[in-house]
VMD Tcl script that draws the C-alpha trace (Angstrom):
set ca {
  {83.24 119.60 131.89}
  {86.14 118.46 130.29}
  {87.16 116.76 133.47}
  {83.76 114.67 133.28}
  {83.90 113.84 129.61}
  {88.05 112.66 130.27}
  {86.75 110.50 133.76}
  {84.10 108.88 131.68}
  {86.58 107.94 129.07}
  {89.07 107.02 131.28}
  {87.41 104.93 133.96}
  {83.49 104.44 132.82}
  {83.95 103.42 129.13}
  {86.11 100.68 129.80}
  {84.40 99.28 132.67}
  {81.26 99.13 130.69}
  {83.47 97.77 127.47}
  {84.95 94.95 129.53}
  {82.40 94.48 132.36}
  {78.99 94.26 129.88}
  {80.88 93.53 126.58}
  {81.22 90.01 126.87}
  {77.87 89.18 128.10}
  {76.07 91.47 125.29}
  {78.39 89.96 122.57}
  {77.42 86.28 123.61}
  {73.60 87.19 123.62}
  {74.11 88.71 120.27}
  {76.14 85.51 118.81}
  {73.57 83.53 120.46}
  {70.55 85.49 118.30}
  {72.89 85.99 115.35}
  {74.71 82.78 113.76}
  {76.03 82.37 110.53}
  {78.00 79.91 108.43}
  {81.62 79.98 107.65}
  {83.91 77.77 105.87}
  {87.78 77.81 106.50}
  {90.65 75.08 106.22}
  {91.64 73.69 109.25}
  {95.64 73.64 110.01}
  {94.77 71.36 113.49}
  {92.76 70.89 116.43}
  {94.05 70.77 119.71}
  {92.59 69.45 122.61}
  {93.41 71.35 125.86}
  {92.13 72.77 129.53}
  {91.87 76.44 129.10}
  {90.80 79.21 131.54}
  {90.99 81.45 128.78}
  {87.95 82.81 127.58}
  {85.49 82.90 124.54}
  {83.85 85.87 123.20}
  {80.32 85.07 125.92}
  {83.12 85.75 128.77}
  {85.36 84.82 131.76}
  {85.29 81.04 133.02}
  {87.02 79.31 134.89}
  {88.99 76.10 133.50}
  {87.20 73.83 130.96}
  {87.71 71.23 128.50}
  {87.65 72.73 124.82}
  {88.85 71.98 121.48}
  {91.17 74.84 119.61}
  {90.78 74.92 116.19}
  {93.50 76.18 114.63}
  {92.25 77.58 110.92}
  {92.70 79.86 108.31}
  {90.07 81.90 109.45}
  {91.64 82.11 112.94}
  {91.48 80.07 116.05}
  {87.91 79.11 116.79}
  {86.99 77.56 120.03}
  {84.47 74.07 120.32}
  {83.14 74.04 123.79}
  {79.56 72.69 123.08}
  {79.56 68.87 124.58}
  {83.17 68.77 125.19}
  {84.15 67.05 128.49}
  {87.53 65.30 129.71}
  {86.71 62.59 128.35}
  {85.46 63.59 124.77}
  {87.80 66.48 124.02}
  {90.90 64.00 122.67}
  {88.82 62.30 120.72}
  {87.04 65.49 119.01}
  {90.35 66.71 117.80}
  {91.90 63.77 116.79}
  {88.75 63.18 114.57}
  {89.71 66.41 112.60}
  {91.44 65.93 109.31}
  {94.13 68.87 108.77}
  {94.47 70.47 105.83}
  {90.97 69.70 104.88}
  {87.94 72.31 104.53}
  {85.04 72.77 107.67}
  {81.57 74.86 107.47}
  {81.59 76.08 111.04}
  {78.58 77.91 112.79}
  {79.72 80.55 115.09}
  {78.38 83.83 116.46}
  {78.18 86.98 113.90}
  {79.21 89.20 116.36}
  {82.39 87.88 117.55}
  {83.35 86.21 114.42}
  {83.14 89.68 112.71}
  {85.12 91.08 115.59}
  {87.82 87.91 115.74}
  {90.63 90.55 114.56}
  {90.20 92.56 117.70}
  {89.51 89.97 120.03}
  {92.78 88.30 119.21}
  {94.25 90.95 121.20}
  {92.44 90.09 124.08}
  {93.29 86.21 123.61}
  {89.46 86.01 122.86}
  {88.53 83.68 120.30}
  {84.87 82.95 118.53}
  {82.98 80.07 119.71}
  {82.00 77.15 117.78}
  {78.18 76.35 117.78}
  {78.57 73.45 115.37}
  {80.54 72.15 112.30}
  {80.93 69.27 109.69}
  {83.39 68.73 107.03}
  {82.77 69.92 103.53}
  {82.11 67.15 100.78}
  {84.68 67.17 98.19}
  {82.05 67.71 95.78}
  {81.31 71.26 97.51}
  {84.93 72.49 97.38}
  {85.48 74.77 94.30}
  {87.51 73.68 91.20}
  {90.97 75.63 90.85}
}
mol new
graphics top color blue
foreach p $ca { graphics top sphere $p radius 0.5 }
foreach p [lrange $ca 0 end-1] q [lrange $ca 1 end] { graphics top cylinder $p $q radius 0.2 }
display resetview
């Protein structure tokens, strides 16, 4: 019985986690979105074969937002002709409101180890009137 339990821990659990986990997390994120406000340090247009929280994929254009909340990936509507324009329109040092999947955002510290960043569904600059005074 212990051998079966050990086999489950060594083989079945990792296969289930890495095989089905990204799909489950992606579906969860699609139904559970949250808004977060982060300061953007930089935005970078790039082609990446890395994966988002939704799972593995091929090379695709994306914009990576480097923020005080961690790295966030913007994929929606990004193509080779628009990725540089989107990245250059971002003002470094400014605060932006991002709509992200709640699951992947809350798990971002653990996902960072796997080089997986939460996906941005939408974003907008935070108005100066919305910024708290110090």
